[in-house]
Every structure is written in C-alpha cells, then in structure tokens.
MMTF fields as JSON, N, C-alpha, C and O atoms, coordinates in Angstrom:
{
  "mmtfVersion": "1.0.0",
  "mmtfProducer": "UNKNOWN",
  "numBonds": 419,
  "numAtoms": 420,
  "numGroups": 105,
  "numChains": 1,
  "numModels": 1,
  "chainsPerModel": [1],
  "groupsPerChain": [105],
  "chainIdList": ["A"],
  "bondAtomList": [4, 2, 8, 6, 12, 10, 16, 14, 20, 18, 24, 22, 28, 26, 32, 30, 36, 34, 40, 38, 44, 42, 48, 46, 52, 50, 56, 54, 60, 58, 64, 62, 68, 66, 72, 70, 76, 74, 80, 78, 84, 82, 88, 86, 92, 90, 96, 94, 100, 98, 104, 102, 108, 106, 112, 110, 116, 114, 120, 118, 124, 122, 128, 126, 132, 130, 136, 134, 140, 138, 144, 142, 148, 146, 152, 150, 156, 154, 160, 158, 164, 162, 168, 166, 172, 170, 176, 174, 180, 178, 184, 182, 188, 186, 192, 190, 196, 194, 200, 198, 204, 202, 208, 206, 212, 210, 216, 214, 220, 218, 224, 222, 228, 226, 232, 230, 236, 234, 240, 238, 244, 242, 248, 246, 252, 250, 256, 254, 260, 258, 264, 262, 268, 266, 272, 270, 276, 274, 280, 278, 284, 282, 288, 286, 292, 290, 296, 294, 300, 298, 304, 302, 308, 306, 312, 310, 316, 314, 320, 318, 324, 322, 328, 326, 332, 330, 336, 334, 340, 338, 344, 342, 348, 346, 352, 350, 356, 354, 360, 358, 364, 362, 368, 366, 372, 370, 376, 374, 380, 378, 384, 382, 388, 386, 392, 390, 396, 394, 400, 398, 404, 402, 408, 406, 412, 410, 416, 414],
  "bondOrderList": [1, 1, 1, 1, 1, 1, 1, 1, 1, 1, 1, 1, 1, 1, 1, 1, 1, 1, 1, 1, 1, 1, 1, 1, 1, 1, 1, 1, 1, 1, 1, 1, 1, 1, 1, 1, 1, 1, 1, 1, 1, 1, 1, 1, 1, 1, 1, 1, 1, 1, 1, 1, 1, 1, 1, 1, 1, 1, 1, 1, 1, 1, 1, 1, 1, 1, 1, 1, 1, 1, 1, 1, 1, 1, 1, 1, 1, 1, 1, 1, 1, 1, 1, 1, 1, 1, 1, 1, 1, 1, 1, 1, 1, 1, 1, 1, 1, 1, 1, 1, 1, 1, 1, 1],
  "groupList": [{"groupName": "UNK", "atomNameList": ["N", "CA", "C", "O"], "elementList": ["N", "C", "C", "O"], "formalChargeList": [0, 0, 0, 0], "bondAtomList": [1, 0, 2, 1, 3, 2], "bondOrderList": [1, 1, 2], "singleLetterCode": "X", "chemCompType": "L-PEPTIDE LINKING"}],
  "groupTypeList": [0, 0, 0, 0, 0, 0, 0, 0, 0, 0, 0, 0, 0, 0, 0, 0, 0, 0, 0, 0, 0, 0, 0, 0, 0, 0, 0, 0, 0, 0, 0, 0, 0, 0, 0, 0, 0, 0, 0, 0, 0, 0, 0, 0, 0, 0, 0, 0, 0, 0, 0, 0, 0, 0, 0, 0, 0, 0, 0, 0, 0, 0, 0, 0, 0, 0, 0, 0, 0, 0, 0, 0, 0, 0, 0, 0, 0, 0, 0, 0, 0, 0, 0, 0, 0, 0, 0, 0, 0, 0, 0, 0, 0, 0, 0, 0, 0, 0, 0, 0, 0, 0, 0, 0, 0],
  "groupIdList": [1, 2, 3, 4, 5, 6, 7, 8, 9, 10, 11, 12, 13, 14, 15, 16, 17, 18, 19, 20, 21, 22, 23, 24, 25, 26, 27, 28, 29, 30, 31, 32, 33, 34, 35, 36, 37, 38, 39, 40, 41, 42, 43, 44, 45, 46, 47, 48, 49, 50, 51, 52, 53, 54, 55, 56, 57, 58, 59, 60, 61, 62, 63, 64, 65, 66, 67, 68, 69, 70, 71, 72, 73, 74, 75, 76, 77, 78, 79, 80, 81, 82, 83, 84, 85, 86, 87, 88, 89, 90, 91, 92, 93, 94, 95, 96, 97, 98, 99, 100, 101, 102, 103, 104, 105],
  "secStructList": [7, 7, 2, 2, 2, 2, 7, 2, 2, 2, 2, 2, 2, 2, 2, 2, 2, 2, 2, 2, 2, 2, 2, 2, 2, 2, 6, 6, 7, 7, 6, 6, 7, 7, 2, 0, 0, 0, 0, 0, 2, 2, 2, 2, 2, 2, 2, 2, 2, 2, 2, 2, 2, 2, 2, 2, 2, 2, 2, 2, 2, 2, 2, 2, 7, 2, 2, 2, 2, 2, 2, 2, 2, 2, 2, 2, 2, 2, 2, 2, 2, 2, 2, 2, 2, 6, 6, 7, 7, 7, 1, 7, 7, 7, 7, 7, 6, 6, 1, 7, 7, 7, 7, 7, 7],
  "xCoordList": [49.779, 49.337, 50.447, 50.233, 51.642, 52.646, 52.448, 52.521, 52.167, 52.325, 51.203, 51.636, 49.664, 49.165, 48.996, 48.08, 49.665, 50.301, 51.272, 50.977, 52.472, 53.528, 53.493, 53.87, 52.988, 53.085, 54.047, 55.156, 54.054, 55.444, 56.648, 57.816, 56.184, 57.306, 58.389, 59.532, 57.938, 58.917, 59.314, 60.457, 58.388, 58.485, 59.889, 60.866, 59.61, 60.798, 62.234, 63.003, 62.439, 63.831, 64.115, 65.261, 63.304, 63.44, 63.709, 64.627, 62.985, 63.383, 64.747, 65.39, 65.384, 66.469, 67.617, 68.62, 67.56, 68.231, 68.538, 69.606, 67.136, 67.277, 67.879, 68.62, 67.65, 68.404, 69.763, 70.358, 70.379, 71.896, 72.29, 73.145, 71.789, 72.063, 72.311, 73.419, 71.55, 71.546, 72.856, 73.861, 72.716, 73.955, 75.268, 76.271, 75.383, 76.742, 77.3, 78.439, 76.255, 76.503, 76.601, 76.826, 76.454, 76.711, 78.423, 79.086, 78.793, 80.197, 81.145, 82.35, 80.968, 81.907, 81.895, 82.316, 81.272, 81.42, 82.844, 83.703, 83.047, 84.174, 83.999, 82.948, 85.509, 85.009, 84.49, 84.001, 84.582, 83.942, 82.625, 82.191, 82.091, 80.603, 79.651, 79.685, 78.706, 77.64, 76.467, 76.368, 75.728, 74.44, 73.554, 73.252, 73.021, 71.954, 72.396, 71.948, 73.26, 73.446, 74.142, 74.012, 74.955, 76.0, 75.142, 75.397, 74.32, 73.97, 72.33, 71.921, 71.599, 70.312, 69.49, 68.681, 70.172, 69.792, 69.49, 68.546, 71.018, 71.077, 70.155, 69.557, 70.071, 69.16, 67.581, 66.758, 67.311, 65.966, 65.653, 64.759, 66.786, 66.802, 66.858, 66.231, 67.834, 67.628, 66.399, 66.027, 65.428, 64.431, 63.61, 63.018, 63.274, 62.493, 62.7, 61.818, 63.791, 64.066, 63.375, 62.511, 64.088, 63.196, 61.844, 61.226, 61.249, 59.993, 59.305, 58.308, 59.964, 59.458, 59.8, 59.347, 60.53, 61.049, 60.137, 59.634, 59.784, 59.498, 57.596, 56.972, 57.03, 55.617, 55.004, 54.34, 55.331, 55.027, 55.1, 54.191, 56.587, 56.918, 55.616, 54.745, 56.069, 55.029, 53.55, 52.728, 53.034, 51.634, 51.447, 50.421, 52.716, 52.341, 52.369, 51.456, 53.385, 53.338, 52.312, 52.005, 51.908, 50.878, 49.802, 49.033, 49.305, 47.914, 47.885, 46.746, 48.936, 49.075, 48.616, 47.624, 49.367, 49.207, 49.304, 50.308, 47.852, 48.098, 47.908, 48.0, 47.703, 47.523, 49.262, 49.742, 49.937, 51.491, 52.049, 52.718, 51.915, 52.69, 52.671, 53.702, 51.349, 50.958, 51.919, 52.578, 51.678, 52.324, 53.776, 54.246, 54.4, 56.131, 56.287, 56.991, 55.662, 55.835, 55.803, 56.822, 54.632, 54.33, 55.81, 56.469, 56.032, 57.01, 58.427, 59.239, 58.778, 59.996, 59.926, 60.829, 58.686, 58.59, 58.742, 59.17, 58.618, 58.498, 59.861, 60.362, 60.555, 61.958, 62.717, 63.532, 62.466, 63.163, 63.129, 64.121, 61.976, 61.506, 62.282, 62.814, 62.332, 63.151, 64.808, 65.583, 65.062, 66.245, 67.207, 68.375, 66.163, 66.228, 66.578, 67.584, 65.121, 65.343, 66.671, 67.229, 66.801, 68.288, 69.108, 69.985, 69.619, 70.901, 70.697, 71.742, 69.563, 69.361, 70.632, 70.881, 71.114, 71.832, 71.812, 72.049, 71.45, 70.994, 72.028, 73.204, 71.694, 73.144, 73.745, 73.389, 74.72, 75.378, 76.841, 77.162, 77.553, 78.709, 80.021, 80.25, 80.676, 81.78, 82.89, 82.824, 83.823, 84.804, 86.23, 86.289, 87.195, 88.82, 89.316, 89.664, 89.448, 89.915, 91.555, 92.118, 92.348, 93.391, 93.918, 95.064, 92.645, 93.141, 93.21, 92.911, 93.679, 94.199, 93.07, 92.039, 93.213, 91.934, 91.651, 92.34, 90.316, 89.829, 89.456, 88.868, 89.931, 89.769, 88.404, 88.68, 87.37, 86.254, 85.99, 85.764, 86.029, 85.557, 84.185, 83.828],
  "yCoordList": [137.005, 138.345, 139.422, 140.609, 138.633, 139.772, 139.438, 140.371, 138.041, 137.948, 138.574, 138.951, 138.893, 139.549, 140.788, 141.328, 141.437, 142.868, 143.206, 143.956, 142.545, 142.965, 142.097, 142.551, 140.905, 139.914, 139.013, 139.546, 137.705, 137.053, 137.746, 137.564, 138.571, 138.922, 140.018, 140.245, 140.471, 141.321, 140.116, 140.03, 139.435, 138.835, 137.589, 137.474, 136.79, 135.775, 136.596, 136.295, 137.309, 137.999, 138.928, 139.023, 139.319, 139.723, 138.396, 138.434, 137.041, 135.975, 135.443, 134.902, 135.486, 134.89, 135.907, 135.318, 137.175, 137.862, 137.539, 137.212, 137.734, 137.234, 135.947, 135.799, 134.704, 133.761, 133.537, 132.51, 134.626, 134.561, 135.266, 134.751, 136.296, 137.172, 136.101, 136.155, 135.343, 134.168, 133.546, 133.705, 132.721, 131.812, 132.479, 131.784, 133.623, 134.417, 134.352, 133.976, 134.817, 134.947, 133.717, 133.724, 132.796, 131.141, 130.938, 130.196, 131.308, 131.214, 132.02, 131.854, 132.439, 133.146, 132.68, 133.282, 131.33, 130.382, 130.096, 129.925, 130.054, 129.67, 128.609, 128.198, 128.299, 127.68, 128.541, 128.06, 129.409, 129.981, 130.886, 131.788, 130.124, 131.055, 130.529, 129.33, 131.355, 131.108, 130.602, 130.999, 129.826, 129.32, 130.094, 129.952, 131.051, 131.976, 132.676, 132.367, 133.661, 134.94, 134.361, 134.913, 133.285, 133.202, 131.896, 131.8, 131.117, 129.81, 130.056, 129.818, 130.428, 130.204, 131.518, 131.53, 132.365, 133.7, 133.948, 134.331, 133.442, 133.269, 132.273, 132.45, 131.152, 130.056, 130.455, 129.94, 131.386, 131.816, 132.677, 132.566, 133.529, 134.678, 133.982, 134.379, 132.647, 132.051, 131.301, 131.222, 130.556, 130.0, 130.804, 130.443, 132.154, 133.314, 133.22, 132.854, 133.538, 133.736, 132.645, 132.802, 131.429, 130.311, 130.293, 129.96, 130.663, 130.588, 131.695, 131.423, 132.843, 134.085, 133.57, 134.226, 132.5, 131.895, 130.837, 130.864, 129.958, 128.79, 128.759, 128.166, 129.345, 129.485, 130.171, 129.559, 131.298, 131.876, 131.39, 131.504, 130.639, 130.552, 129.174, 129.093, 128.246, 126.91, 127.347, 126.598, 128.51, 128.622, 129.476, 129.53, 130.083, 130.678, 129.757, 129.803, 128.936, 127.904, 126.733, 126.28, 126.397, 125.531, 126.371, 125.537, 127.289, 128.115, 128.256, 128.409, 128.236, 128.314, 126.824, 126.646, 125.996, 124.646, 123.664, 122.959, 123.439, 122.872, 120.833, 119.878, 120.781, 119.383, 118.999, 117.894, 120.014, 119.727, 119.68, 118.689, 120.404, 120.59, 119.277, 118.744, 118.73, 117.691, 116.325, 115.531, 116.441, 115.319, 114.711, 113.599, 116.5, 116.493, 116.053, 115.055, 116.708, 116.349, 115.2, 114.752, 114.065, 112.866, 112.034, 111.18, 112.471, 111.638, 111.761, 110.852, 113.002, 113.438, 112.298, 111.509, 112.447, 111.348, 110.046, 109.333, 109.369, 108.178, 107.772, 106.688, 108.929, 108.548, 108.246, 107.324, 109.173, 109.426, 107.837, 107.27, 107.39, 106.262, 105.221, 104.482, 105.196, 103.795, 104.143, 103.297, 105.347, 105.576, 105.097, 104.743, 105.283, 105.103, 103.346, 102.727, 102.829, 101.621, 100.636, 99.58, 101.661, 100.738, 101.282, 101.088, 101.918, 102.6, 101.887, 101.606, 101.553, 100.987, 99.632, 98.691, 99.78, 98.501, 98.326, 99.119, 97.023, 96.361, 96.16, 95.997, 96.158, 95.854, 97.064, 98.172, 96.794, 97.999, 98.032, 96.888, 98.775, 98.924, 98.554, 98.995, 97.724, 96.919, 98.007, 98.765, 98.082, 98.828, 97.846, 96.707, 98.373, 97.822, 97.673, 98.733, 96.504, 96.397, 96.633, 96.959, 96.476, 97.007, 98.288, 98.58, 99.067, 100.439, 101.6, 101.365, 102.923, 103.636, 104.235, 104.543, 104.429, 105.166, 106.859, 107.66, 106.72, 108.172, 108.853, 108.335, 110.263, 110.941, 111.975, 112.879, 111.997, 112.892, 113.942, 113.845, 115.069, 116.306, 116.569, 117.642],
  "zCoordList": [70.258, 70.717, 69.811, 69.565, 69.425, 68.796, 67.374, 66.575, 66.858, 65.746, 64.992, 63.903, 65.163, 64.455, 64.653, 64.032, 65.393, 65.309, 64.109, 63.179, 64.265, 63.688, 62.095, 61.015, 62.342, 61.327, 61.038, 61.002, 60.791, 60.434, 59.901, 60.245, 59.007, 58.013, 58.862, 58.466, 59.773, 60.751, 62.109, 62.559, 62.512, 63.652, 63.387, 64.127, 62.151, 61.647, 61.819, 62.732, 61.181, 60.896, 62.652, 63.092, 63.171, 64.904, 65.605, 66.425, 65.415, 66.149, 65.688, 66.588, 64.356, 64.003, 64.773, 65.177, 64.974, 65.456, 66.863, 67.381, 67.46, 69.295, 69.44, 70.411, 68.429, 68.736, 68.354, 68.68, 67.549, 67.367, 68.619, 69.34, 68.906, 69.952, 71.214, 71.747, 71.611, 72.599, 72.37, 73.062, 71.18, 71.035, 70.902, 71.065, 70.652, 70.589, 71.93, 72.207, 72.877, 74.391, 75.164, 76.374, 74.562, 74.89, 74.457, 75.182, 73.808, 73.062, 74.189, 73.999, 74.756, 76.013, 77.342, 78.33, 77.28, 78.598, 78.892, 78.027, 80.256, 80.747, 82.091, 82.583, 82.529, 83.893, 85.044, 86.066, 84.886, 86.138, 86.083, 86.799, 84.686, 84.541, 85.4, 85.679, 85.911, 86.734, 85.754, 84.592, 86.259, 85.836, 85.239, 84.055, 86.067, 86.171, 85.17, 84.065, 85.241, 84.053, 83.098, 82.005, 83.127, 81.927, 80.978, 79.778, 81.514, 81.049, 80.756, 79.62, 81.559, 81.725, 80.624, 79.696, 81.302, 80.488, 78.8, 78.109, 78.575, 76.881, 76.286, 75.225, 77.076, 76.609, 76.61, 75.853, 77.511, 77.606, 76.111, 75.272, 76.223, 74.875, 73.568, 72.586, 73.577, 72.173, 72.066, 70.896, 73.138, 73.107, 72.664, 71.646, 73.239, 72.623, 71.107, 70.33, 70.795, 69.545, 68.572, 67.709, 69.03, 68.22, 68.195, 67.184, 69.347, 69.37, 68.235, 67.566, 68.172, 67.342, 65.765, 64.827, 65.548, 63.929, 63.722, 62.599, 64.418, 64.166, 64.213, 63.333, 65.141, 65.226, 63.757, 62.92, 63.709, 62.606, 61.3, 60.479, 61.026, 60.089, 59.684, 58.818, 60.815, 59.989, 60.179, 59.651, 60.893, 60.666, 59.153, 58.474, 58.881, 57.518, 56.302, 55.477, 56.179, 55.499, 55.202, 54.099, 56.312, 56.667, 56.336, 55.858, 56.273, 55.933, 54.351, 53.91, 53.375, 52.148, 51.549, 50.842, 51.898, 51.72, 52.332, 52.426, 53.018, 54.413, 53.837, 54.608, 52.664, 52.235, 51.966, 52.218, 51.483, 50.868, 52.201, 52.493, 52.877, 54.386, 55.131, 55.543, 55.303, 55.773, 55.299, 55.971, 53.845, 53.239, 53.561, 53.803, 53.393, 53.467, 54.818, 54.972, 56.069, 57.47, 57.591, 58.117, 57.181, 57.213, 56.512, 57.105, 55.36, 54.704, 55.352, 55.182, 56.182, 56.813, 58.223, 58.502, 58.953, 60.05, 59.456, 60.364, 58.419, 58.081, 57.727, 58.025, 56.922, 56.946, 57.852, 57.828, 58.931, 60.241, 60.985, 61.444, 60.974, 61.426, 61.222, 62.051, 59.665, 58.636, 59.134, 59.582, 58.965, 59.29, 60.892, 61.045, 61.792, 63.112, 63.045, 63.39, 62.374, 62.823, 62.057, 62.356, 60.897, 60.345, 60.842, 60.0, 61.678, 62.546, 63.91, 64.496, 64.501, 65.716, 66.178, 65.424, 67.179, 67.426, 68.916, 69.827, 68.904, 70.127, 71.259, 70.931, 72.522, 73.425, 73.756, 73.356, 74.542, 75.169, 74.355, 74.033, 74.049, 73.429, 74.46, 75.586, 73.765, 74.859, 74.663, 73.696, 75.499, 76.065, 75.812, 76.275, 75.127, 74.832, 76.19, 76.71, 76.974, 78.163, 78.079, 79.124, 76.856, 76.583, 75.974, 75.633, 75.917, 75.365, 76.607, 77.777, 76.07, 76.704, 77.454, 76.856, 78.808, 79.968, 79.038, 78.405, 79.435, 78.861, 80.119, 81.069, 80.002, 81.167, 80.904, 80.116, 81.281, 81.361, 82.217, 83.423, 81.472, 82.038, 82.246, 82.733]
}
C-alpha cells in the first residue's frame, strides 16, 4: 500500500534510516533493560525498516531482469548448499576434561 504511493526510491532510504534507528536503540541495552520497551520496540522498528528495504528492492530488481535475478538466486542457493555440506561435521563436539571451567552469563 505504501510502495505504489511513494515509490521504492523513497521507501528504501526511509527503511534504511528506520532500521538504523532501531539498531542504534538496541546498543543502549544494559542489565536492567526491560523486554517490552528496550528490546521488543526497537526490534519492531528495525523489522519495519528492513521490510521497507527488502521487499521494494527485490520487487524492483526482479521486475527489470527476472531471468537474471532467478539465475543468481539459484546460484547463491546452490553455493550455500555446497558450503554447508562441506563444512558439516557429524556428532557432538567433545569437551576437554582438563580444561578450565567456563562461566556462561
């Protein structure tokens, strides 16, 4: 509804600014931050901004050269599958019993 009115040339920079604002707000988190106001709200703002960037950008790029976009998408997907298959290790990693204890926070 918004993209046909203002176009992708205005929506993409607006979305980038919105997502940056949400991410910058997340850098102020501390130990006493509440979930609702300090985490969920900036995540929603960043998600809205990314929605304004990704959807119009992909629609605009695939409108001009659908076959090229399809080929590149398939190539990257195949490369990701090959890299995942090469780097996959079976089993559970073992821990060193003589190593120093690790404290997780």
